[in-house]
C-alpha positions, 0 to 999 in steps of 0.5 A: 077771880082772885087778885093780890095788891103789890103796892098801895098809895098813901091816900087809900082809905085806912078804914072800910069804904064803898066806891063805884067804878068811875071809868075803865081802861085796859090797864087801869080803872078809877073808883069814885068813893061813895063819901066825898068826891076823891078818886082812887085807881087800880092799876096793872102791875106794869104801871106806876105806883100812885099816891091814890093807887092800888097796884095789883099783881096781873099777868102781862095780857090782863085787862080791866075791861072785865069791869063795867062803869057804875059797878059797886065796890066794897072794901072790908078788912083790907079785901076789895070786892067788885062783882065776882072779883077779889083783891087783897090788900093785907100786909102792904106798906103804903107807898109815898114819895118824898120830893123835898128830901131830894133838895135839888142843887141846880148849881151842882155840875152833875145835876145840871148835866143830868137835867140837860140830858133829859131836856135834850131827850124830851125836846127830841121826842116831842118833835119826832112825835109831832107833839102839840107842846114842845118844851124848849118853846114854852119860855121863849117869848120872841119865838112861839111856834104855832097858835091856839093851845101852844101859844096859850100854854107858852104865855101861861107858863112864862107868867107862872114861871116869872111870878114864881121866881118873884114869890108873887102869888099872882102866879095863880092867874097864870095857873088858872089859864093852864087848868084844863087847857088842851085835849086828852084824858088829862089835858096838857095844861094839868099835866104841865102843872103836875110836873111844875109842882113836883119840880118846885117841891124838889127845890124847897130845901127847907127855905121858908119863903119857898115852902110858904109860896108852894103851899099857897100855890098848891092850895089855889090849884086845888080850888082851881082844879074844879075846872077840869075833869075828875081824873086830872083834878085827882093828880093836881090834888096830890101834886099840890101836896108833893105827891106824884107817880113813881115814874115822875118821882123816880125821874126827879130822884135820878136827876137830883142825884146827878145820875149818868145818862146810861141809868137816867135816860131809860128812867126818862123814857119810862116817864115820857111814855105815859099816855099819848102826851101826858108823860111828856108834858109832865116832864116838861113841867118837872124840868121847868120847875126845877130851874125856876129858882135859879138864874134863868138859862143857867141849865139850858145853856 
């Protein structure tokens, strides 16, 4: 079988490499590099671009189930080979998002309105689907709904939010509570942190204090990510460097540009539909991160 890649993430090695199939899903497979512990991901054409991803030109009914965990893969001269399959990588520009360039202005009326539209759509979706995490409950210390994961998540997010506002690096203790918290292929706590880091990167605005804080927080999260699974650790590693999936980055861009609801909400839906709750959790983190360095409540009124 011959396939051609249509996009390639910035983190894909630029030199020849060997890898092993780490895990297989219908629309994606993860590859474990022979040297080092990083994961790469092959995804179908209808999936998002990823920092560590190779998006492949596939038909609608294509499944990566044809591959098997443990299979060996080689990349030589921009040609991937696994079993009898070949994937060509030649001539592709490397995909990379630039969240700091968005310079989110959460005092701009259009931006705040866009944020509110997504916030309302997110909470509505979470409630309809009976999600364990409801965005509007996380920062309400007087009214936490549920126990267990919802309670622990709310407590940790409030601690992280408040410490970030003060540029207090004890925020790492709250991040520690979120790492690996919850069920799923990527636990809810990890997805929240990925989105939260994305939101912070959008609001850096070339301010030294903010840049210093998020860089330190990111390094701490990379260390802490050893406590979660390989897939989540990969997403946290890249989020700490301001790199997230194209769906989350596109949503951040639409909010920061103050897009109208007709254009904005389909982008939000696309981001929220990822996985069972992973997309909704990441969007929750993004929206909270965007408001961290403004007056509390100014966007949610």
